[in-house]
C-alpha positions as CSV (number, residue, x, y, z in Angstrom):
1,M,20.8,28.5,10.0
2,A,17.8,26.5,11.0
3,L,15.5,28.6,8.8
4,S,17.6,27.9,5.7
5,K,17.5,24.1,6.5
6,L,13.7,24.4,6.7
7,E,13.5,26.3,3.5
8,N,15.7,23.7,1.8
9,L,13.4,20.9,3.0
10,Y,10.4,22.8,1.6
11,R,12.2,23.2,-1.7
12,Q,13.0,19.5,-1.8
13,V,9.4,18.5,-1.1
14,I,8.2,20.9,-3.9
15,L,10.8,19.6,-6.3
16,D,9.8,16.0,-5.5
17,H,6.1,16.7,-6.2
18,S,7.1,18.4,-9.4
19,S,9.4,15.7,-10.6
20,H,7.2,12.8,-9.4
21,P,3.6,14.2,-9.2
22,H,1.0,12.2,-7.3
23,N,-2.2,11.3,-9.1
24,H,-0.8,12.4,-12.5
25,G,-2.7,10.9,-15.4
26,T,-6.3,10.2,-16.3
27,L,-9.3,8.5,-14.7
28,E,-11.2,5.8,-16.5
29,N,-14.6,6.8,-15.2
30,S,-14.5,10.5,-14.3
31,S,-17.7,12.3,-13.3
32,Q,-16.3,15.7,-13.9
33,H,-13.4,16.9,-16.0
34,I,-12.2,20.4,-16.8
35,E,-9.4,22.2,-18.5
36,M,-8.0,25.4,-17.2
37,N,-5.2,27.6,-18.5
38,N,-3.1,30.3,-16.9
39,P,-2.6,32.7,-19.9
40,T,0.1,34.7,-18.2
41,C,2.5,31.8,-18.2
42,G,1.0,29.1,-20.3
43,D,0.4,26.5,-17.6
44,V,-2.5,24.1,-18.5
45,I,-4.2,21.6,-16.3
46,F,-6.7,18.9,-17.2
47,L,-8.4,17.8,-14.0
48,E,-10.7,14.8,-13.6
49,L,-12.8,13.9,-10.6
50,Q,-14.8,10.8,-9.5
51,K,-17.5,12.1,-7.2
52,K,-20.0,9.9,-5.5
53,D,-22.4,10.8,-2.8
54,G,-20.8,14.2,-2.3
55,I,-17.3,12.7,-1.8
56,I,-14.3,13.0,-4.1
57,K,-13.5,9.3,-4.5
58,D,-10.6,9.8,-7.0
59,I,-8.9,12.7,-8.7
60,A,-6.2,13.0,-11.3
61,F,-4.5,15.7,-13.4
62,S,-2.5,16.1,-16.5
63,G,-1.3,18.9,-18.6
64,H,1.9,21.0,-18.5
65,G,3.2,23.7,-16.2
66,C,6.0,25.0,-14.2
67,S,7.3,23.2,-11.1
68,I,5.1,25.3,-8.8
69,S,2.0,24.5,-10.8
70,T,2.8,20.8,-11.0
71,A,3.7,20.5,-7.3
72,S,0.6,22.3,-6.2
73,A,-1.6,20.1,-8.4
74,S,0.1,17.0,-6.9
75,M,-0.3,18.2,-3.4
76,M,-3.9,19.2,-4.0
77,T,-4.9,15.8,-5.3
78,E,-3.5,14.1,-2.3
79,I,-5.2,16.5,0.1
80,V,-8.7,16.4,-1.3
81,K,-9.0,12.7,-2.2
82,G,-11.6,11.2,0.1
83,K,-12.9,14.6,1.2
84,T,-16.5,15.8,0.8
85,V,-17.0,18.5,-1.8
86,E,-17.6,21.0,0.9
87,E,-14.3,20.2,2.6
88,A,-12.5,20.4,-0.7
89,M,-14.0,23.8,-1.5
90,A,-13.0,25.1,2.0
91,L,-9.5,23.8,1.5
92,A,-9.3,25.5,-1.9
93,E,-10.3,28.8,-0.3
94,D,-7.8,28.3,2.5
95,F,-5.0,27.6,0.0
96,S,-5.9,30.7,-2.0
97,L,-5.6,32.8,1.2
98,L,-2.3,31.0,2.2
99,V,-0.5,31.8,-1.0
100,Q,-1.6,35.4,-0.6
101,D,0.0,35.4,2.9
102,K,-3.4,35.9,4.6
103,D,-4.7,34.3,7.7
104,V,-5.9,30.7,7.3
105,T,-8.1,29.1,9.9
106,N,-7.3,25.5,9.2
107,E,-3.7,25.7,7.8
108,E,-2.8,22.2,9.2
109,E,-5.5,20.7,6.9
110,L,-3.5,21.8,3.9
111,G,-0.7,19.4,4.7
112,E,2.3,19.7,2.5
113,A,0.6,22.4,0.4
114,E,1.4,24.7,3.3
115,M,5.0,24.7,2.0
116,L,3.8,26.8,-0.9
117,R,3.2,29.8,1.4
118,G,6.4,31.3,0.2
119,V,4.9,31.9,-3.3
120,S,3.3,35.0,-1.8
121,K,6.6,36.7,-2.2
122,F,6.4,36.2,-5.9
123,P,3.0,37.6,-7.0
124,A,3.4,36.3,-10.6
125,R,3.7,32.8,-9.3
126,I,0.4,32.9,-7.2
127,K,-1.6,32.0,-10.3
128,C,0.8,29.1,-11.0
129,A,0.1,27.7,-7.5
130,T,-3.6,28.3,-7.5
131,L,-4.4,27.0,-11.0
132,S,-5.2,23.4,-9.9
133,W,-7.2,24.6,-6.9
134,K,-9.3,26.9,-9.1
135,A,-9.8,24.0,-11.5
136,L,-11.0,21.9,-8.6
137,Q,-13.5,24.6,-7.5
138,K,-14.8,25.0,-11.0
139,A,-15.1,21.2,-11.5
140,I,-17.1,20.9,-8.3
141,V,-19.6,23.5,-9.2
142,E,-20.0,22.4,-12.9
143,S,-22.9,20.2,-13.7
144,D,-22.5,16.4,-13.7
145,S,-22.7,16.5,-17.5
146,G,-18.9,16.1,-17.5
147,A,-18.5,18.3,-20.5
148,A,-14.9,19.3,-20.9
149,K,-14.9,23.1,-21.0
150,A,-11.9,25.3,-21.2
151,G,-11.5,27.7,-18.4
152,F,-9.2,30.6,-18.5
153,M,-7.9,32.4,-15.4
154,K,-8.4,36.1,-15.7
155,H,-5.7,38.4,-14.5
156,D,-7.8,39.4,-11.5
157,E,-8.5,35.9,-10.3
Protein backbone atom coordinates (compact mmCIF):
# COMPACT_ATOMS: atom_id res chain seq x y z
CA MET A 1 0.00 0.00 0.00
CA ALA A 2 2.76 2.44 0.93
CA LEU A 3 4.57 1.74 -2.33
CA SER A 4 1.52 2.64 -4.41
CA LYS A 5 1.15 5.92 -2.48
CA LEU A 6 4.81 6.72 -3.24
CA GLU A 7 4.35 5.82 -6.92
CA ASN A 8 1.28 8.06 -7.01
CA LEU A 9 3.29 10.94 -5.53
CA TYR A 10 5.99 10.41 -8.17
CA ARG A 11 3.36 10.42 -10.92
CA GLN A 12 1.87 13.64 -9.55
CA VAL A 13 5.27 15.39 -9.50
CA ILE A 14 5.99 14.26 -13.06
CA LEU A 15 2.55 15.39 -14.24
CA ASP A 16 3.01 18.75 -12.50
CA HIS A 17 6.37 19.34 -14.24
CA SER A 18 4.81 18.29 -17.53
CA SER A 19 1.73 20.52 -17.16
CA HIS A 20 3.57 23.48 -15.62
CA PRO A 21 7.20 23.18 -16.78
CA HIS A 22 9.81 25.26 -15.01
CA ASN A 23 12.12 27.45 -17.11
CA HIS A 24 9.99 26.95 -20.21
CA GLY A 25 10.50 29.64 -22.84
CA THR A 26 13.48 31.46 -24.26
CA LEU A 27 16.36 33.51 -22.92
CA GLU A 28 17.08 37.02 -24.10
CA ASN A 29 20.87 36.66 -24.08
CA SER A 30 21.82 33.01 -24.42
CA SER A 31 25.44 32.07 -24.91
CA GLN A 32 24.57 28.62 -26.28
CA HIS A 33 21.50 27.24 -27.92
CA ILE A 34 20.79 23.91 -29.48
CA GLU A 35 17.98 21.93 -31.00
CA MET A 36 17.73 18.19 -30.54
CA ASN A 37 15.23 15.72 -31.80
CA ASN A 38 14.27 12.20 -30.78
CA PRO A 39 13.36 10.68 -34.16
CA THR A 40 11.81 7.57 -32.61
CA CYS A 41 8.93 9.53 -31.10
CA GLY A 42 9.13 13.08 -32.49
CA ASP A 43 10.09 14.92 -29.30
CA VAL A 44 11.97 18.15 -30.05
CA ILE A 45 13.78 20.41 -27.59
CA PHE A 46 15.30 23.84 -28.05
CA LEU A 47 17.68 24.46 -25.17
CA GLU A 48 19.29 27.79 -24.33
CA LEU A 49 22.01 28.47 -21.78
CA GLN A 50 23.60 31.55 -20.30
CA LYS A 51 27.08 30.52 -19.21
CA LYS A 52 29.48 32.85 -17.49
CA ASP A 53 32.79 31.98 -15.86
CA GLY A 54 32.03 28.26 -16.19
CA ILE A 55 28.67 28.52 -14.41
CA ILE A 56 25.22 27.99 -15.88
CA LYS A 57 23.64 31.30 -14.89
CA ASP A 58 20.32 30.65 -16.62
CA ILE A 59 18.70 27.96 -18.74
CA ALA A 60 15.43 27.63 -20.62
CA PHE A 61 13.81 25.17 -22.98
CA SER A 62 11.00 25.07 -25.48
CA GLY A 63 9.80 22.64 -28.11
CA HIS A 64 7.33 19.82 -27.90
CA GLY A 65 7.37 16.36 -26.46
CA CYS A 66 5.59 13.82 -24.34
CA SER A 67 4.98 14.26 -20.63
CA ILE A 68 8.17 12.36 -19.71
CA SER A 69 10.31 14.50 -22.03
CA THR A 70 8.79 17.77 -20.80
CA ALA A 71 8.95 16.81 -17.12
CA SER A 72 12.56 15.70 -17.47
CA ALA A 73 13.53 18.98 -19.18
CA SER A 74 11.77 20.98 -16.47
CA MET A 75 13.52 19.06 -13.69
CA MET A 76 16.88 19.26 -15.47
CA THR A 77 16.73 23.05 -15.79
CA GLU A 78 15.94 23.41 -12.09
CA ILE A 79 18.79 21.10 -11.09
CA VAL A 80 21.59 22.56 -13.22
CA LYS A 81 20.86 26.27 -12.87
CA GLY A 82 23.71 27.79 -10.84
CA LYS A 83 25.93 24.73 -11.24
CA THR A 84 29.34 24.69 -12.87
CA VAL A 85 29.50 23.10 -16.30
CA GLU A 86 31.50 20.23 -14.78
CA GLU A 87 28.79 19.62 -12.18
CA ALA A 88 26.09 19.77 -14.88
CA MET A 89 27.96 17.25 -17.05
CA ALA A 90 28.33 14.89 -14.08
CA LEU A 91 24.62 15.23 -13.29
CA ALA A 92 23.74 14.44 -16.91
CA GLU A 93 25.87 11.30 -16.75
CA ASP A 94 24.26 10.28 -13.45
CA PHE A 95 20.79 10.83 -14.85
CA SER A 96 21.57 8.68 -17.88
CA LEU A 97 22.68 5.87 -15.55
CA LEU A 98 19.63 6.35 -13.32
CA VAL A 99 17.07 5.89 -16.10
CA GLN A 100 18.91 2.77 -17.22
CA ASP A 101 18.53 1.47 -13.63
CA LYS A 102 22.28 1.47 -13.06
CA ASP A 103 24.14 2.54 -9.92
CA VAL A 104 24.47 6.28 -9.44
CA THR A 105 27.00 7.70 -6.99
CA ASN A 106 25.28 11.02 -6.25
CA GLU A 107 21.63 10.17 -6.74
CA GLU A 108 20.49 12.74 -4.15
CA GLU A 109 22.00 15.49 -6.33
CA LEU A 110 19.40 14.68 -9.01
CA GLY A 111 16.59 15.94 -6.79
CA GLU A 112 13.14 15.37 -8.26
CA ALA A 113 14.64 13.89 -11.42
CA GLU A 114 15.29 10.76 -9.34
CA MET A 115 11.55 10.15 -9.69
CA LEU A 116 12.14 9.26 -13.33
CA ARG A 117 14.03 6.08 -12.38
CA GLY A 118 10.91 4.08 -13.26
CA VAL A 119 11.42 4.95 -16.92
CA SER A 120 13.99 2.12 -16.95
CA LYS A 121 11.06 -0.31 -17.09
CA PHE A 122 10.07 1.18 -20.46
CA PRO A 123 13.15 1.18 -22.72
CA ALA A 124 11.41 3.18 -25.46
CA ARG A 125 10.84 6.02 -22.97
CA ILE A 126 14.50 6.29 -21.89
CA LYS A 127 15.23 8.47 -24.93
CA CYS A 128 12.29 10.71 -24.00
CA ALA A 129 13.69 11.19 -20.50
CA THR A 130 17.28 11.76 -21.62
CA LEU A 131 16.65 14.11 -24.57
CA SER A 132 17.03 17.35 -22.59
CA TRP A 133 20.06 16.01 -20.70
CA LYS A 134 21.77 15.03 -23.97
CA ALA A 135 20.98 18.52 -25.31
CA LEU A 136 22.56 20.01 -22.19
CA GLN A 137 25.73 17.97 -22.70
CA LYS A 138 25.92 18.93 -26.35
CA ALA A 139 25.32 22.62 -25.60
CA ILE A 140 28.08 22.63 -23.01
CA VAL A 141 30.67 21.16 -25.35
CA GLU A 142 29.65 23.24 -28.36
CA SER A 143 31.70 26.32 -29.07
CA ASP A 144 30.61 29.70 -27.75
CA SER A 145 29.55 30.65 -31.27
CA GLY A 146 25.97 29.99 -30.25
CA ALA A 147 25.16 28.57 -33.67
CA ALA A 148 21.86 26.76 -33.55
CA LYS A 149 22.51 23.29 -34.82
CA ALA A 150 20.08 20.45 -35.07
CA GLY A 151 21.16 17.36 -33.24
CA PHE A 152 19.51 14.04 -33.72
CA MET A 153 19.64 11.28 -31.17
CA LYS A 154 20.73 8.09 -32.80
CA HIS A 155 19.03 4.88 -31.86
CA ASP A 156 22.11 3.71 -29.95
CA GLU A 157 22.51 6.84 -27.79
